[in-house]
C-alpha positions, -999 to +999 in steps of 0.1 A: -685-076-521-695-067-485-699-091-457-736-084-451-744-090-487-726-125-487-743-136-455-778-124-464-782-123-502-754-140-522-765-170-541-801-165-533-819-161-567-852-151-551-870-144-584-865-181-592-885-193-562-915-169-560-896-141-540-892-163-509-869-145-485-855-177-471-843-200-498-863-232-504-850-266-492-844-286-523-845-321-506-847-340-539-821-366-544-823-365-582-830-340-609-849-347-642-839-335-677-863-329-707-840-344-733-812-369-736-789-342-749-796-320-718-790-350-695-757-356-712-745-322-701-754-331-666-732-362-667-705-342-683-701-317-654-716-329-622-694-304-603-716-276-617-748-293-628-777-306-608-779-343-616-777-363-583-775-347-549-745-368-541-727-345-565-744-312-564-777-298-550-793-263-554-795-257-516-759-268-511-748-246-540-761-215-522-739-224-492-710-231-515-712-196-530-714-179-496-684-198-481-663-194-512-669-156-510-662-155-473-628-172-477-619-153-509-619-186-528-631-195-563-653-223-550-662-245-521-673-281-515-696-292-486-691-324-466-709-343-438-681-333-413-650-315-410-630-346-408-645-356-441-635-323-457-599-327-444-597-363-454-609-356-490-583-327-493-555-350-482-564-380-504-568-357-534-532-344-527-511-376-522-504-410-537-486-441-525-449-432-516-455-395-509-446-376-477-467-352-457-457-325-432-482-317-404-482-295-374-476-313-341-510-309-325-537-310-351-573-320-346-574-356-333-590-371-364-566-353-386-537-368-367-554-403-368-557-400-406-521-391-411-505-412-384-526-443-384-544-447-418-522-433-445-491-455-436-512-485-447-510-469-482-474-461-482-477-424-472-456-411-444-460-381-423-436-359-403-452-340-374-434-307-365-436-278-341-453-253-365-444-222-346-409-222-362-407-220-401-374-236-398-390-270-386-410-271-419-378-265-440-360-294-421-390-318-425-396-313-462-382-339-485-381-345-522-412-367-517-432-341-498-465-333-516-486-317-488-483-295-458-512-297-433-517-267-410-541-258-383-537-222-372-546-218-343-551-254-332-581-262-311-566-270-277-535-249-269-538-225-300-503-227-315-502-208-348-481-210-379-469-181-400-492-189-429-477-166-454-442-179-447-452-215-449-471-209-482-440-192-497-419-221-487-442-248-500-452-230-532-416-225-542-412-263-540-444-273-556-459-285-524-497-281-518-508-265-485-540-272-465-551-251-435-578-258-410-593-224-403-622-234-380-609-215-349-606-181-366-634-183-391-632-164-424-641-132-405-609-132-385-584-149-408-579-153-445-554-181-453-560-180-491-551-143-491-518-154-474-510-180-502-526-211-488-541-235-514-570-252-496-589-241-465-610-265-444-636-258-418-654-278-393-687-260-401-702-277-370-685-250-350-689-211-354-701-211-391-733-229-380-733-217-344-763-236-331-750-270-322-775-288-344-755-296-376-723-317-382-707-304-414-674-297-432-664-272-459-634-270-482-625-238-500-599-232-528-595-227-565-620-243-589-592-264-604-582-279-570-618-285-559-626-301-592-597-326-585-611-332-551-646-336-565-637-362-592-618-382-566-625-386-529-657-363-529-677-385-553-660-417-545-664-416-506-697-399-508-693-380-474-717-353-486-737-326-467-775-332-468-796-304-483-814-299-450-781-295-431-770-270-459-801-250-453-795-249-416-760-237-422-772-209-444-795-199-415-765-200-391-744-178-414-770-151-412-758-143-376-721-153-379-708-116-378-730-106-347-723-138-329-685-136-334-686-099-322-705-109-290-683-139-284-651-119-289-662-092-264-673-117-237-641-138-243-618-109-237-635-102-204-634-138-193-597-140-204-588-110-182-605-126-152-588-160-158-553-146-163-555-128-129-568-158-109-543-175-085-557-210-090-549-211-127-513-220-137-517-207-173-542-195-198-539-206-234-554-182-259-540-163-290-546-130-273-533-140-238-508-115-226-481-142-221-486-158-254-452-160-272-469-157-305-489-126-296-472-106-324-481-132-349-517-132-336-520-094-342-506-096-377-526-127-388-558-128-369-581-097-370-604-106-340-608-127-309-623-162-309-642-178-280-618-208-272-598-205-240-579-234-223-569-231-187-542-251-169-556-255-134-530-250-106-534-285-091-516-319-091-548-339-087-572-352-113-598-352-084-594-314-081-600-309-119-631-330-116-643-310-086-639-278-106-657-292-137-685-308-118-692-274-100-697-255-133-734-246-137-734-223-168-708-243-189-722-275-204-696-303-201-693-318-236-672-322-267-670-297-296-673-260-294-684-228-313-722-229-305-744-204-289-739-221-255-708-220-233-690-254-230-663-271-209-642-300-221-618-316-195-588-334-211-589-358-180-623-371-192-605-390-220-584-409-196-590-433-166-595-415-133-562-429-120-541-416-149-512-394-138-519-358-142-486-347-159-468-379-167-491-388-196-477-382-231-492-353-247-514-327-229-515-324-192-547-336-176-550-304-157-562-287-189-599-276-193-610-261-226-637-235-225-659-224-254-675-190-247-710-187-259-736-159-260-743-157-222-737-125-203-699-121-194-706-115-157-727-147-155-699-168-169-672-151-148-693-157-116-697-194-125-660-198-131-652-180-098-675-203-077-661-234-094-625-223-089-633-219-052-639-257-051-607-266-068 
């Protein structure tokens, strides 16, 4: 099945809605049945039937088909956020007394779930440097039921050898979950490498317009039915039909957007790597990335996230740089049509030490490259760096 067919046609049964090129928005919360017997079938399999939009909805079903095909999965579930998708996958995979292994720098709410919430229910997590398969081997115990991956992560872009981790986990009967938001299904295929469940913050590149918060979870039908019967239906963190419709619209241009983002990012990356006021540039395709070989084997194209470590020892200098940016909007999130800047120091008080703080240095600024012209973005970065 070719990519253009998936993005533009898969799941869209146009003869069923008067030949409309754009699928209709099925905003209905409930669906009627002509007989008790037919309604009984709806209750028997809400995963596949349209009974109540909290379970399944025709517009959401189109999105599910497209995303499952993009990830090479049997099916997909749609959630109200990426955090909801990851949380549902985790809760469906563990029980009290179990153990989880997770990469050291996951998305902040993934870390909060595993570090702060699950211990209340008797589930422990070991965080490891995922760049070395040996660290997973050492962390796994007889009680390990889940390995949580994020490759690359969304700040400093460390990767895991997904095929190696999948072999290790599968050989011990351990489920694997990978956040694939950074690479998108166009550039990385975790399921093809043996990963069981793949999550996305669809808020990012998949939607691409900064107007939807959504999450997606892809995998085998058996695993997703397990998620559906448990946390999906119980917690109710579903995606609305309207947001699903907007996501379908966003997917139309995914390939061309990512192609433009990749080309611009590589030009910006070259500029930043050569600039004397930048200590280091973090990106999977950076020339000094120690995992560059893994990048070339595992990721087929560039993504638009670049994190720069500014060559300064003052938070005030970081603020001067960020405040001087004119073409980068300063905000959270990433992956939209617009270029963004997120300074780590904004999370901390202004008098926080630049490098003594546990975790990431406050001299880091994450950039998300959008659809603007590369020369415009480079010029904006150059004038802001002059003020550092």
